[in-house]
C-alpha positions as semicolon CSV with decimal commas, in nm:
position;residue;x (nm);y (nm);z (nm)
1;M;5,223;8,040;3,349
2;A;5,171;7,649;3,375
3;T;5,299;7,450;3,108
4;I;5,113;7,407;2,815
5;L;5,220;7,028;2,807
6;E;5,142;7,015;3,248
7;K;4,792;6,963;3,007
8;E;4,529;6,826;2,872
9;R;4,359;7,017;2,692
10;L;4,362;7,403;2,563
11;S;4,097;7,690;2,425
12;P;4,092;7,595;2,007
13;T;4,210;7,944;1,996
14;W;4,423;7,939;2,277
15;S;4,701;8,271;2,265
16;G;4,771;8,430;2,613
17;M;4,525;8,697;2,538
18;E;4,193;8,587;2,467
19;V;3,981;8,864;2,359
20;A;3,645;8,810;2,398
21;V;3,431;8,840;2,056
22;D;3,069;8,989;2,068
23;P;2,810;8,755;1,907
24;I;2,825;8,881;1,563
25;P;2,470;9,096;1,427
26;V;2,311;8,920;1,178
27;E;2,284;9,221;0,928
28;L;2,665;9,125;0,820
29;I;2,608;8,744;0,755
30;D;2,316;8,886;0,566
31;G;2,605;9,136;0,366
32;C;2,824;8,817;0,314
33;L;2,562;8,641;0,152
34;T;2,446;8,961;-0,101
35;G;2,942;8,942;-0,126
36;D;2,920;9,293;0,026
37;R;3,268;9,366;0,083
38;R;3,218;9,620;0,409
39;C;3,049;9,368;0,586
40;Q;3,346;9,131;0,518
41;Q;3,595;9,357;0,644
42;R;3,458;9,343;1,002
43;I;3,490;8,988;0,940
44;Y;3,780;9,018;0,869
45;E;3,877;9,239;1,119
46;T;3,679;9,091;1,377
47;F;3,884;8,822;1,346
48;Y;4,200;8,844;1,191
49;G;4,344;8,831;1,574
50;K;4,270;8,472;1,748
51;M;4,237;8,331;1,401
52;L;4,568;8,360;1,322
53;A;4,691;8,237;1,727
54;V;4,554;7,978;1,497
55;C;4,696;7,898;1,176
56;L;5,043;7,990;1,344
57;R;5,027;7,682;1,600
58;Y;5,013;7,488;1,265
59;T;5,240;7,629;1,101
60;K;5,680;7,713;1,076
61;N;5,588;8,057;1,007
62;T;5,370;8,338;0,984
63;D;5,424;8,432;0,608
64;Q;5,364;8,049;0,638
65;A;5,047;8,111;0,878
66;K;4,895;8,382;0,738
67;D;4,807;8,218;0,398
68;I;4,608;8,008;0,580
69;L;4,462;8,338;0,723
70;Q;4,445;8,413;0,354
71;D;4,273;8,088;0,240
72;G;4,039;8,022;0,515
73;F;3,886;8,356;0,512
74;I;3,813;8,315;0,100
75;K;3,641;7,967;0,192
76;V;3,480;8,161;0,560
77;F;3,315;8,419;0,314
78;R;3,223;8,167;-0,001
79;S;3,050;7,883;0,219
80;M;2,888;8,164;0,437
81;D;2,526;8,006;0,344
82;R;2,674;7,690;0,472
83;F;2,678;7,889;0,788
84;N;2,440;7,777;1,106
85;R;2,308;8,045;1,267
86;E;2,242;7,813;1,625
87;G;2,550;7,725;1,636
88;S;2,885;7,967;1,712
89;F;2,964;8,161;1,397
90;E;3,379;8,216;1,560
91;G;3,361;7,830;1,654
92;W;3,328;7,797;1,238
93;V;3,502;7,990;1,146
94;R;3,799;7,889;1,312
95;R;3,677;7,529;1,186
96;I;3,753;7,703;0,890
97;M;4,094;7,735;0,984
98;V;4,198;7,398;1,175
99;N;3,975;7,218;0,791
100;T;4,248;7,469;0,616
101;A;4,555;7,429;0,780
102;I;4,502;7,042;0,762
103;D;4,477;7,094;0,438
104;H;4,805;7,285;0,345
105;F;4,958;6,983;0,541
106;R;4,840;6,744;0,328
107;R;4,968;6,868;0,082
108;S;5,355;6,959;0,239
109;K;5,622;6,757;0,055
110;N;5,749;6,642;0,481
111;S;5,346;6,477;0,535
112;Y;5,508;6,115;0,408
113;L;5,770;6,200;0,781
114;L;5,329;6,156;0,980
115;L;5,264;5,833;0,738
116;G;5,477;5,644;0,842
117;E;5,641;5,733;1,182
118;D;5,662;5,452;1,434
119;Q;5,451;5,146;1,245
120;S;5,573;4,861;1,469
121;I;5,382;5,094;1,767
122;E;5,052;5,037;1,626
123;D;4,961;4,753;1,785
124;H;5,042;4,842;2,129
125;G;4,796;4,952;2,357
126;D;4,416;4,937;2,365
127;P;4,338;5,203;2,053
128;D;3,974;5,316;2,269
129;V;4,136;5,441;2,563
130;E;4,307;5,814;2,518
131;E;4,589;5,819;2,717
132;P;4,692;6,096;3,001
133;F;4,835;6,383;2,828
134;D;4,955;6,497;3,113
135;D;5,364;6,355;3,249
136;P;5,367;6,290;3,633
137;T;5,755;6,284;3,634
138;E;5,856;6,645;3,555
139;E;5,615;6,884;3,770
140;E;5,839;7,178;3,745
141;E;5,642;7,501;3,616
142;M;5,820;7,661;3,313
143;D;5,741;8,077;3,309
144;L;5,692;8,157;2,945
145;R;5,432;8,373;2,756
146;P;5,235;8,145;2,476
147;A;5,428;8,392;2,234
148;D;5,693;8,139;2,361
149;V;5,518;7,825;2,309
150;I;5,401;7,902;2,005
151;N;5,730;7,922;1,875
152;A;5,890;7,643;1,992
153;M;5,547;7,432;1,850
154;Q;5,634;7,569;1,518
155;K;6,004;7,421;1,550
156;L;5,808;7,099;1,543
157;T;5,826;6,899;1,275
158;P;5,470;6,931;1,059
159;A;5,373;6,604;1,150
160;Y;5,391;6,599;1,548
161;R;5,300;6,987;1,567
162;T;5,007;6,839;1,346
163;V;4,850;6,608;1,581
164;F;4,956;6,784;1,844
165;N;4,725;7,077;1,813
166;L;4,388;6,848;1,632
167;Y;4,471;6,594;2,004
168;V;4,545;6,919;2,213
169;F;4,406;7,225;2,109
170;E;4,076;7,046;1,912
171;E;4,006;6,803;2,160
172;M;3,994;6,537;1,844
173;T;4,076;6,121;1,962
174;H;4,347;5,950;1,777
175;K;4,058;5,747;1,625
176;E;3,906;6,116;1,551
177;I;4,294;6,231;1,440
178;A;4,355;5,918;1,270
179;D;4,037;5,943;1,010
180;E;4,094;6,313;0,950
181;L;4,495;6,241;0,901
182;G;4,437;5,869;0,663
183;I;4,690;5,701;0,963
184;S;4,656;5,456;1,261
185;V;4,569;5,469;1,579
186;G;4,956;5,426;1,707
187;T;5,049;5,638;1,459
188;S;4,898;5,929;1,626
189;K;4,975;5,770;1,968
190;S;5,316;5,805;1,883
191;N;5,353;6,135;1,676
192;L;5,132;6,297;1,990
193;A;5,417;6,193;2,276
194;K;5,717;6,234;2,040
195;A;5,576;6,603;1,976
196;K;5,590;6,650;2,306
197;G;5,915;6,516;2,429
198;N;6,077;6,735;2,096
199;L;5,863;7,017;2,258
200;R;5,965;7,006;2,652
201;K;6,267;6,943;2,485
202;I;6,302;7,291;2,296
203;L;6,160;7,473;2,565
204;K;6,444;7,402;2,798
205;Q;6,694;7,410;2,589
206;E;6,603;7,800;2,449
207;H;6,460;7,865;2,753
208;R;6,777;7,708;2,999
209;L;6,477;7,508;3,246
210;P;6,641;7,283;3,408
């Protein structure tokens, strides 16, 4: 498997074990709207694995990820009436999970790591131009499992991890990330570059790669 660092974007639910989820029966959604616990349980069980994989990427350990997952599902069931039935239900659930993870980050005492990062570089480059993510100077292939990559991502600072996820998995631009987190475009670019570099170092050290 080519390293995650060789790719510009990845599937938002990437975990290396993606399983297709059949369309959710409308009866389950209707049941959730009336507070039917059995319908809620069915949806919870259907999306638990995929959404846990999403939450793991935004946190430093499984306990944190499960906390976010539980909060996210509470929001899903409370907001069911806002779901546009013409859209993807899975995509809607995932967006709630990501927003919950971002809220968790904002409440974290470590959030200052993002807000104060490398202010001196903010005026460098064109903020409207997206920089390529792949690194042409390093072409080695890393034979890694998705779990290895997720474990390495959990060792990044909350700031680096959050920006990395939003850019690589959620396919947000630096402008969108800046607006979402209340930072500058330059700070978003800086955090992405450092996340990429630190992730590469962690993977090399832990797996004795050249």
